C-alpha positions in Angstrom: 52.9 -19.6 35.8 53.8 -22.5 37.7 53.3 -25.2 34.6 53.0 -24.5 30.8 51.7 -27.2 28.6 53.3 -27.7 24.6 51.8 -30.3 23.5 51.7 -31.3 19.5 51.9 -27.7 18.5 56.1 -26.7 18.3 56.8 -28.8 15.3 54.6 -25.8 13.2 55.5 -21.9 15.1 57.4 -20.1 12.5 60.1 -18.5 15.0 59.8 -21.8 17.3 62.6 -19.8 19.4 60.4 -17.0 20.2 57.9 -19.2 21.4 60.1 -20.9 24.0 61.5 -17.4 24.9 58.1 -16.3 26.0 57.3 -19.1 27.5 60.4 -18.8 29.4 59.6 -15.8 30.7 55.9 -16.0 32.1 57.2 -19.2 34.4 58.4 -19.0 38.0 62.0 -19.4 38.6 60.8 -23.3 39.6 58.3 -23.3 36.2 58.0 -26.6 34.4 57.8 -26.8 30.9 55.5 -30.1 29.8 55.9 -31.0 26.6 54.7 -33.9 24.0 55.0 -34.0 20.2 53.9 -36.6 18.0 55.5 -34.8 14.6 58.8 -35.0 16.3 61.9 -37.2 16.8 63.3 -37.2 20.5 66.5 -36.1 19.8 65.2 -33.3 17.8 62.7 -32.7 21.1 65.5 -32.5 23.0 68.0 -30.2 20.8 65.0 -27.5 19.6 63.8 -26.8 23.2 67.5 -27.1 25.0 69.8 -25.3 22.6 68.9 -21.5 23.6 69.9 -22.7 27.1 66.2 -21.5 28.5 65.6 -24.8 29.2 66.7 -28.2 30.8 65.4 -31.8 30.5 64.6 -32.8 33.8 62.4 -36.0 32.8 61.4 -38.2 30.0 57.7 -40.3 29.9 56.8 -42.2 27.3 55.9 -39.6 25.0 56.2 -36.5 27.2 59.1 -34.8 28.4 59.4 -32.4 31.1 61.9 -29.1 31.1 63.2 -26.9 34.2 63.6 -23.4 33.2 67.3 -22.2 33.5 67.8 -19.2 35.2 70.4 -16.2 34.9 72.8 -17.8 37.2 72.8 -21.2 35.4 73.0 -19.3 32.4 76.4 -17.9 32.9 
């Protein structure tokens, strides 16, 4: 996949790290994760999406965040 839209659902799954792992798996190396969840605070969004090292923040809009997929070489 080139782009995944994850809008207003990330606050809900029991295992959000599994969701991120699957999104990382299906995204192409230069793929984009577009994220928005009005149930979460900005700090929580940034931390929870990037903490596993699968994604890094590219840009932040008014209510939407754009993350890129971190590749194997970037993870170490």
